[in-house]
Each structure stands twice: as C-alpha cells, then as structure tokens.
C-alpha positions in Angstrom: 26.1 37.7 -26.0 22.7 39.7 -26.8 20.8 36.1 -27.1 20.8 35.7 -23.3 19.3 39.2 -22.5 17.0 39.2 -25.0 15.9 35.9 -23.5 15.9 37.2 -20.1 14.0 40.1 -20.8 11.2 38.4 -22.6 11.1 35.9 -19.4 10.8 38.9 -16.8 8.3 40.6 -19.2 6.3 37.3 -18.8 6.4 36.8 -15.4 5.6 40.7 -15.1 2.6 40.7 -17.0 1.4 37.1 -15.3 2.0 38.8 -11.9 0.0 41.7 -12.7 -2.9 39.7 -14.3 -3.3 37.7 -11.7 -3.0 40.9 -8.8 -5.9 42.6 -11.0 -7.8 39.5 -10.6 -7.5 39.3 -7.1 -8.3 43.0 -6.8 -11.5 42.4 -8.5 -12.7 39.4 -6.3 -11.8 41.6 -3.2 -13.6 44.4 -3.9 -16.5 42.9 -6.0 -17.0 39.1 -4.5 -18.8 36.5 -6.3 -22.5 36.7 -4.7 -25.4 34.7 -5.7 -28.9 36.5 -4.9 -29.2 35.5 -0.9 -25.5 37.2 -0.1 -26.6 40.3 -2.3 -29.6 40.6 -0.4 -27.8 40.0 2.9 -25.2 42.4 1.8 -27.8 45.2 1.0 -29.5 45.0 4.0 -26.0 45.2 6.0 -25.3 48.1 3.6 -29.0 49.8 4.8 -27.6 49.9 8.3 -24.7 52.0 7.4 -27.0 54.6 6.7 -25.1 55.9 4.3 -26.5 56.2 0.7 -22.6 55.8 -0.8 -22.7 52.3 0.7 -25.9 51.4 -0.3 -26.4 52.9 -4.0 -23.7 50.2 -5.3 -26.2 47.4 -4.6 -28.9 48.8 -6.2 -30.0 49.0 -9.7 -30.0 52.8 -11.9 -33.6 52.0 -12.5 -35.0 50.5 -9.5 -38.6 51.0 -7.7 -39.0 51.6 -4.4 -42.7 51.3 -3.0 -43.3 52.5 0.6 -46.1 53.8 2.6 -45.0 57.3 1.7 -44.8 56.9 -2.1 -43.0 55.6 -4.8 -39.4 56.3 -6.0 -37.9 55.3 -9.1 -34.2 55.4 -9.6 -30.9 56.4 -7.6 -32.0 60.3 -7.1 -35.5 59.9 -5.7 -34.6 56.7 -3.8 -31.8 58.7 -2.3 -33.9 61.5 -1.2 -36.5 58.5 0.4 -33.9 56.3 2.2 -31.9 60.2 3.5 -35.4 61.2 4.7 -36.0 57.9 6.7 -32.4 57.9 7.9 -32.8 61.4 9.7 -36.4 60.7 11.1 -35.3 57.4 12.6 -31.8 57.6 14.3 -29.8 54.6 14.9 -32.3 52.5 13.1 -31.5 48.7 12.6 -33.4 47.2 9.9 -33.5 43.1 9.6 -35.4 40.5 6.9 -37.0 37.3 9.0 -38.6 34.4 7.0 -37.6 35.1 3.7 -39.1 33.1 1.2 -37.5 33.0 -2.5 -40.6 32.8 -4.9 -38.5 32.5 -8.2 -35.1 32.5 -8.7 -33.3 32.2 -12.4 -29.7 32.9 -13.6 -31.0 36.9 -13.8 -33.9 37.5 -11.6 -34.7 36.5 -8.0 -38.0 37.5 -6.1 -38.3 36.6 -2.7 -41.0 38.0 0.0 -40.3 38.1 4.2 -41.2 40.3 7.0 -39.4 42.9 7.8 -38.5 44.7 11.4 -37.0 48.0 12.2 -35.8 50.0 15.3 -34.5 52.8 16.5 -35.1 56.4 17.9 -37.6 59.0 16.8 -37.4 62.2 18.4 -35.1 60.5 21.4 -37.6 57.9 22.3 -37.4 54.3 21.6 -39.5 53.2 18.3 -39.7 49.9 16.4 -42.4 48.4 14.0 -42.3 45.9 10.7 -44.2 44.9 8.1 -44.1 42.6 4.8 -42.1 42.9 2.0 -41.0 42.0 -1.5 -37.4 42.6 -3.4 -36.6 41.5 -6.7 -33.1 41.2 -7.9 -31.9 41.5 -10.9 -28.3 40.5 -12.2 -26.7 43.4 -14.0 -23.3 42.9 -15.5 -22.9 40.0 -13.8 -23.6 41.4 -10.4 -27.1 41.0 -8.3 -28.4 44.4 -7.4 -31.8 45.3 -5.9 -34.4 46.3 -9.0 -37.4 46.8 -6.7 -38.4 46.7 -3.5 -41.8 47.0 -1.7 -42.7 47.6 2.0 -45.8 48.0 3.9 -47.7 47.0 6.5 -48.7 43.7 7.9 -52.4 42.2 6.6 -55.1 43.3 9.0 -56.2 41.3 11.2 -60.4 40.1 10.9 
C-alpha cells in the first residue's frame, strides 16, 4: 500500500523540481536577456535617456572610466556624480549615437567609435550639441558592460 504513495511523492517532487528550475531559468532570461556587444550599447544609451543612474549603473562596469570635457571619472561613484550633474544641467536631454564603427570585437572585449548628439533644455532654452566618442565594452560574468567611454568635440576644421 505504501509503494504507490512513495512513487507518487517522488513523481510529484521531480515534477515540482523541474518546474521550479524551468521558471527560475525563464526568470533570469526575462531580467537579463542574452545580449551581444551591439545590443548592450543600444540598451546603455536607452538607459542614459532615462536620466536615472539607478537604470544606468547595471550596464556599467564597477571600475569604468569616463573621459569627458569636464574631466576623467573612474568608478561608479565618480560616474554617478558626473552623470547626475549633466542631467541637472541639461533638462529632458536626448542622447544618441550615429555611424557606429566596431573596430575590435573579441569574445570578451568590443571597441567602437561614433558620432554622438544630444539635445535638451539649458536654463529653459533649447540647446544641442555633439562630437565624437569611443566606447569599450567588456564582458563581466557573461554580461557586456561599459568599461570605458571617451566623449569629445568634433575635430577642428582647418
């Protein structure tokens, strides 16, 4: 009489375990879809346009280096301060990348250069600008993260 109950228990436990494992895998995929370097960069730019460091930070390596006109910022703390200063200065900023050229792509590192553009409001007045940029992405624990970003002005015309 006990044999069918043990068999039913084992069958239920295995089914429950498989369901739990499958739902966990699906949950991880939904939270962090598998990205390549190109989709990681696109997602990073989308998160920049939220103007929320909390949205941006998960896409940035802890030791990332950002080189902007105002200075060099290393690590999350310095980057957060620089980004938030820009978000306060340029209201409703929309940042975009154009003519992206991938110069090096390996299994763990990808480098590109591009033209960037921004527009928004500074002291209530419409403003826009742009320049040239370089970004290096590095794969960390299977995820592509921004490891280095250098944004600068367009080249001077001679």
